[in-house]
Structure formats: structure tokens, C-alpha cells
C-alpha positions in Angstrom: 32.6 -5.1 -30.5 35.8 -2.9 -30.1 38.0 -2.0 -27.2 40.5 0.8 -26.7 43.6 1.6 -24.6 45.0 4.8 -24.2 48.7 4.3 -23.2 49.1 4.0 -19.3 45.4 3.5 -18.9 43.2 0.5 -18.4 41.3 -1.0 -21.3 38.0 0.9 -22.4 34.8 -1.1 -23.5 32.4 1.6 -22.8 31.6 2.1 -26.4 28.5 4.2 -27.4 26.6 3.3 -30.3 25.5 6.6 -32.1 24.1 5.3 -35.2 23.5 2.2 -36.8 27.1 1.7 -37.8 28.9 4.4 -35.7 30.4 4.2 -32.4 32.0 6.5 -30.1 34.5 6.2 -27.0 34.7 9.2 -24.6 38.4 9.8 -23.6 38.6 12.0 -20.5 41.5 13.9 -19.5 42.7 13.8 -23.2 45.6 16.0 -22.7 47.7 13.4 -21.3 47.1 11.0 -24.4 50.1 10.1 -26.5 49.0 6.8 -28.1 45.7 4.8 -28.5 45.4 1.3 -29.4 41.9 0.3 -31.0 41.2 -3.5 -31.4 38.3 -5.6 -32.5 37.2 -7.8 -29.6 37.8 -11.5 -30.0 35.1 -13.6 -31.5 33.2 -10.5 -32.9 34.6 -10.2 -36.5 33.2 -7.8 -39.0 30.7 -9.1 -41.4 32.0 -10.1 -44.7 33.0 -7.3 -46.9 33.1 -4.8 -44.0 35.8 -2.9 -42.1 35.9 0.2 -40.1 37.5 3.4 -39.9 39.0 4.9 -36.8 38.5 8.7 -36.1 39.7 11.2 -33.5 38.1 14.4 -32.3 38.8 17.2 -29.9 36.0 19.3 -28.5 34.6 21.8 -31.1 36.7 20.0 -33.7 35.8 17.7 -36.8 36.7 14.0 -36.4 40.1 13.3 -38.2 40.8 9.8 -39.8 43.5 8.0 -37.9 43.1 4.7 -39.9 41.4 1.6 -40.3 40.6 -2.0 -38.8 39.6 -4.9 -40.6 39.4 -8.9 -40.0 43.0 -9.2 -41.4 44.1 -6.1 -39.3 42.0 -6.4 -36.0 44.0 -3.9 -34.0 46.1 -0.7 -34.5 48.1 1.8 -32.4 47.8 5.4 -33.2 50.0 8.2 -32.3 48.2 11.4 -30.9 50.2 14.7 -30.8 49.3 17.7 -28.6 46.2 19.9 -29.6 47.1 23.3 -30.9 45.9 25.7 -28.1 44.1 28.6 -30.1 42.9 30.3 -26.7 46.0 30.7 -24.6 46.3 28.6 -21.7 44.3 25.3 -21.3 42.1 25.4 -18.4 40.7 22.2 -16.9 40.6 18.6 -18.2 39.7 18.0 -21.8 37.4 15.3 -23.2 38.2 14.0 -26.6 36.2 11.5 -28.7 37.2 8.4 -30.6 34.9 7.4 -33.3 34.5 4.1 -35.3 32.4 3.7 -38.3 31.8 0.3 -39.9 31.6 0.6 -43.6 32.2 -1.5 -46.6 35.6 -2.6 -46.9 36.5 -0.9 -50.3 35.3 2.6 -48.6 37.7 2.1 -45.5 40.6 1.1 -47.9 39.7 4.1 -50.3 39.9 6.6 -47.2 42.9 5.2 -45.5 44.8 5.1 -49.1 43.8 8.8 -49.3 45.0 9.7 -46.0 48.3 8.3 -46.6 48.8 9.8 -49.9 47.9 13.1 -48.6 50.1 12.7 -45.5 53.1 11.9 -48.0 52.3 14.9 -50.0 52.6 17.1 -46.9 49.0 18.1 -47.0 48.0 16.6 -43.6 49.4 14.6 -40.8 48.2 11.3 -40.1 48.6 12.1 -36.2 46.0 14.2 -34.2 47.0 17.1 -32.4 46.5 17.0 -28.6 46.3 19.9 -26.1 49.4 21.0 -24.5 49.3 20.8 -20.7 47.9 23.6 -18.7 50.1 26.1 -17.3 50.1 24.5 -13.9 51.2 21.1 -15.3 53.7 22.6 -17.5 55.2 24.9 -14.7 55.3 22.1 -12.3 57.4 19.9 -14.5 59.8 22.8 -15.4 60.2 23.5 -11.5 60.5 19.9 -10.8 63.1 19.5 -13.3 64.9 22.5 -12.0 64.9 21.2 -8.4 66.1 17.6 -9.4 69.0 19.4 -11.3 70.0 21.7 -8.4 69.7 18.8 -6.0 72.5 17.3 -8.0 74.9 20.0 -6.8 74.0 19.8 -3.1 77.1 19.5 -0.6 77.7 19.1 3.0 78.5 22.3 5.1 82.2 21.0 5.4 82.4 21.0 1.7 81.5 24.5 0.9 83.8 26.5 -0.9 84.2 30.1 0.5 84.5 31.6 -3.0 81.1 30.4 -4.2 77.8 31.7 -3.3 75.0 29.2 -2.4 71.3 29.1 -1.7 70.1 26.6 0.7 67.9 23.8 -0.9 65.4 24.7 1.8 64.8 28.0 0.5 64.2 26.7 -3.2 61.6 24.2 -1.6 59.9 27.0 0.2 59.7 29.2 -3.0 58.6 25.8 -5.0 55.6 25.3 -2.4 54.6 28.8 -2.7 54.9 29.0 -6.4 52.9 25.9 -7.1 50.1 27.1 -4.5 49.9 30.3 -6.6 49.9 28.8 -10.0 47.0 26.3 -8.9 44.9 29.5 -7.7 45.6 31.5 -10.7 48.1 30.5 -13.6 47.3 33.7 -15.2 49.9 35.5 -13.2 52.7 34.1 -15.5 51.5 36.3 -18.4 51.8 39.4 -16.3 55.0 41.5 -16.5 56.2 41.6 -13.2 59.6 43.3 -13.7 
């Protein structure tokens, strides 16, 4: 009855029915999700007078309302923010859940209206939070950015200025390789004071 697409991923139709009118999509490797499109499959409209609420949940967290779907609005795109990390560095992939509940259309409209009013009042956000990348991923991105930046300053040996110091790019590449190997083994070493 429903499909979902996480940005950059294939369509998911592996919906699991968990109750008479409730369904759940499992979203593996959820830390990389930034947008989710949810849609009603063609030729499977809601029964007259019904619509659906769409929810998102991180492991150990309650479902949070994202919005709704109806025959008049059979698809929606929801922005997903990074989940606040309360336990330090994120370890391993995170699996989230996308919940869909078929309800009377008035109940859906009421919940969505209340969510929007609360967001306007600054009480909640309509976007769900997502886990930040783990230390290895984040550090890898920083180091790649630094490498790309430094690569822009490469010069041939005959262009070297005698008044400037330089480090061969090869030395940085060797450090990068060792650093990434170490962070893959134990990212917690970044938390230790090594000065």
C-alpha cells in the first residue's frame, strides 16, 4: 500500500504490518538519511474518510510525527536531521523505523495541524533528529577535505621557493593512511589527551 525512498537509495516496499492499521518500514544505516519520501502506491487509495499519519523513530526513542498522507496528498517528502548523540561517539550502523498509521481523516488532519502549530510556537520541530556520523566517518571527511585543500597547493620541484618550507604530499598520504587505519580500530583514541 505504501512505498518509501530515502534520498540516494532505492525504493522500499518492504512494509511490515504490526497492527490492523499500523505499518513499519525498517531503515538500515539511518545515520546517512537526510530526506525520506513516503507515498501511497498507485491504484491503492485509502478507504473513503481515511488518511495516514507518518512517524519516525530512532532506536530507544518514541515515534515522532512527521506529517500525513491522504488520497488528495498521496506523497510527501520529510527532512530528517541528525539525531542528538547522548552517549558520546556513535558506534556502528543505526537502524531507524518509519511508521505509518491509517486513521480517520479528521484525526490525521488534527494531529498534523497540532504539530504545525507547535512548530510555529517553537515548542517542537517538525524535523526528526538523526545520529551524527561516527568518529571514523567524521574524521575521514575532515582529513579528505584537508587533503583536497593541500593538494591545491602542490608545485613541481622547479617551482619551489627557497624561502618557504614544504612537506611532500607523500608524507601527508602516509600519515592519512596510518591515521585512518588507527581510527577504524579504535576511534576513542581521539578523546585522549596526547600532548
